[in-house]
Structure formats: C-alpha cells, structure tokens
Residue, then its C-alpha position, 0 to 999 in steps of 0.5 A: x937697983x936694976x941690971x943695966x942692958x948694954x944696948x952698945x955691947x950688945x949692938x957691937x955683937x950683932x955687927x961682929x955677927x954681921x962681919x963674920x957671917x958676911x965674910x963667910x957668905x963672900x967666901x962661899x957664894x961671891x955675893x957681896x950683901x949691898x945697901x943703897x941709901x937714899x937721902x932727899x935734901x939737906x936735913x942736917x940730922x938726916x945727913x948724920x944718920x945716912x953718914x952713920x948707916x953708909x960707914x957701918x954697911x962699909x965696915x960690915x964689908x957690904x957693897x955701900x950705895x949712897x944717892x944724895x938728892x937735892x931738895x928739889x928732886x921730883x917725886x917721879x924722879x925719886x920713885x925712878x931711882x927706886x925702880x933701878x935699885x929694884x932692879x939693880x942685882x948687886x943691891x939687897x937692901x934699899x934705904x930711903x931716908x925720912x923725913x922726905x920734903x913735902x912735895x914727895x908722898x912718902x908712902x907712895x915711895x915707901x910702897x914702891x920698893x921691893x918688900x924683898x929689899x926693904x930693910x926698914x920693915x915699912x912696906x905693907x907686905x911685910x907689915x903682913x908678914x909680921x902680923x900674921x906671924x911669918x918672921x922668917x919671911x918678914x923684915x922687922x922694923x930696926x928699932x923693935x927688932x933690936x928691942x926684942x934682942x935687948x929683952x932676950x938678953x935680959x930674960x932668955x928667950x922663952x918669954x912664954x906667958x910674961x905679961x908685956x905692955x908696950x906703951x905707944x901705938x906707932x907704925x915703926x917701933x910700938x905696933x910691930x914691937x906688940x907682934x914681936x912679943x906676941x910671936x914670943x907667947x907674951x900677953x901683950x898690951x898696947x896702951x895709948x894716949x886714950x888708955x885709961x889709968x895707964x900707971x896701974x895698967x904699966x905696973x902689970x908689965x914684966x916687960x914694959x916698953x916705952x914708945x911715946x916720945x914724951x920725956x920722962x913719962x913713965x915714972x918708978x911707981x909705974x914700974x912693977x918691982x923686977x920688971x924689964x924696961x925698954x926706954x925707946x924714946x929719946x928727947x932733947x930736954x933742956x939742961x941749965x945745970x950744964x949752962x945757958x941753952x945747953x941740952x941733954x938727952x932723956x928717954x921716955x922713962x924717969x930713969x933713977x926712980x925706974x932703975x931703983x924698982x925695975x929688974x933690968x932697964x935700957x938707959x938713955x942713951x946707949x940702949x936701944x938707939x945703938x941696936x937700930x943701925x946693927x939691926x939694919x945691917x943684919x936685914x940687909x945681910x938677911x936679904x942677901x943671903x936669901x937672895x944667894x939661896x943660903x940659910x941667913x943667920x938668926x940674931 
C-alpha cells in the first residue's frame, strides 16, 4: 500500500512556520503582514472560504481585513476598492474571491491588482514570472504551490530527471503545476481531454498530478508502480449507502485502486486542500518581507 501524504499535517507545519516568521518580522521591522479579502455577493461556499481565510490570517498574526460587498456592487466600485488597497501600505496581499457576479469582468478585476500584492498568483505578470522560471519574484497560485511541497515531502527536493504527467491544463492548477515541475528539472507532459491513450501516458509518470474535476477518472491501472500521485480534485458524488440524498467527497483519482499501486498518494479530503490556505498565508508573508526589504523564508 502507498504511503499516505498527510496534507493536514504538512499544512499545519507551513502555518506554524508562517506564524513564527511573522512574529520575527514584526519584532525586527515593526511590519505586520496585511491581507485584504474581498467578496462580492452572498454565495454560501464563497462565504465559507472567505471566513476561513480571514480566520487563518488572524491566527498567523496578520493584519486581516475583509470587505463584504453586495451583489449589486458595480465593476467601477470594485476597481476603486482595489486601487485603494493597492495604495495601502498596511496591505501586502489582496485576494478577490471568485466567482464574481456575472456583470463584473473577473479578468479585468484580477489584472487590476498590484502584481506585488497578487498573492493568488493570477496576474499576468506573475504568470509570466513563473513561466520564465523567475520563482524568486513570482507569486505562485496556492494550490500548485502546495502540491509541490507535498511532492517534495514525499520524494525530497531533488526531482531531477523524473517523469511528471499533469492531467489538466487549467490556468489555476495544471499549467502552473507544469511550470513548477519543469523548474525542478522534471520531464513534464501536460495531458488533457484531447490526449490520445491517456492511461498509457499516465503509466509513464513517476509523478502523476490529477487536476481535471472528474470524479475518480484516474484508475489504479493508470498508475505506474511506486509513483507519487497528487490528487487535486475534489468532487461531491452521491452516497446512497449513507442514506437518501447523502453525498461524499472524492478526488479525481480512484483512491482505493491507486493506493494499492502507488508509492505515495494524497487522500481526498485531507491532501492538497489544506495546503491551499496555508500557501496563501505564506505568499502574504513573502510579500510583506519583500516590502520590508527582508529576505523571505522558503517553504
């Protein structure tokens, strides 16, 4: 059976390092990392995500600000708020919770954020920095950044020459994940819905990252024996065995099958998910360190 990569424990390690480094930054420079989270509308899932991010920021010792805007907020008003946050020296990270209401252009809003405060890593400037290997200057999207830490915990920091297959080509996970693996000297293939004979390609992977949003698509016979499997997916599926109308969470990987073959694997839940918020906090701390002229910690 595969070694289970405990995302909860590793995320707690990252959060503890953020807290310690934040206390040191405050003591040495007087600078407190500041995170502003903006939410527009009443989407229940978004409300939960935003509350958890704001809570974690406070736990890390950050200056935490949350802007709750009504659904009717105009794009111009939202852009004006972002301009104010860009100019606020107490704010080092700005996060606009997605999705936004349909009358607001999400792309325009994301590109309005100062790239040096773009702790989600979605601004074109940060995308370009990552794509060209300038990792010391880039903010990397939190989910692939966290996934990379899980890979390194399983395999060590020297990944040179390993074959990596990323299943999924989204701008939020698949593409940045591929760039991170390339920067670590892996040989990387990005697979997607048009890839021919995907199972055979997946079986070439020493590192297999699944990020497609399709429940249990990656079967056990897709996995090379001993491979490290990172399951980014989180899907809610019916669970009639729990009772009528009940559901359960599964990943993009058929966990029971894959764990019998893989060398190491992330569970769902409890794998990649917990890393995302911890990496958001890490990015915000790095931004504050850069602003204070202090060498940022590495995670």
